[in-house]
N, C-alpha and C positions, 0 to 999 in steps of 0.2 A: 707755732711756726708760720710763716707766710711763704707763699710761693708764686712763681709765674712760670710760663711755658714760651717756648719760642718754636714755631712751626715753619718747617722749609715748605714754604706755600705751594713751590712750584713742583713738588714731588707728592704732596698730598692728594690723594684720590676722593677725598670726601666721602668715605664709606660710613662714618657716624659711629664706629664701634668705641673709639675713645669717648664720645660725647655720652653714649648709653651706659659705659661703666664708670665715669667720673661720679664719684660718691658725694660731692658737693654741688652736682649740677652746674658747672660754671662754664661749661663749653658748649660751644654751638656751631653750626656751621656757616659760614660766611656768606654774604649776599655777592661778594666779588667772585669773579671766575678766573682760575689760574691759567697757565699757559697749556694745560691738557684740557681744559674746559670743565674742570670740576670746581665745586665750592669748598675750599679748604676750611679746616677748623680754626677755630679763634676762641679766646676767653670772651664771655659775655659782656665784660667790661675791664677797664684797668684796674677798677677797684674791687674787682670779683674775690670772691672768699676762697682763693686756691690756697691749698694746705702745702702743696708741693709733694704730694704723696706718691706721685710717679706712675700710678695706675695707667694713666692714658698713655704713656709712653711704653710701658710693657705691653698693652693690648694692641697698639699701632702695629698693623702687618707689615708696614714699609718704613718704621723707624724713623719716622719725620718729625718727632716731637722730642724736645730738649726740656727739661725740668729744671728750675733753680729753686733753691730753698733757703731761706736766712732766718734767724732767730729775731724776736722782737728787740731784745738787748742790742743786737747789731745795729738794726734800723735806729733805736734811739740814740746809739754812739754816732752814727753817721750824720743823724740831724743835729746833734749837738755841736760837731765840729763845724758846721757851715755858718 
């Protein structure tokens, strides 16, 4: 399974708990600063090997992470329709 996350940057306080608990180590604190003055979390790259396990969202104390998952089969079907 492939996964990705969306972070509500303006609510993230950059605590780094999600970064520490990510089993694939694909999260990092951004160099950007949000409206509260913190560095929000982000994927290390768009091609990161995120599985969509959801551990980051479960560990986030402020519930700012949304996780999405899709199977490889669906990705191939979408690519074939283009």
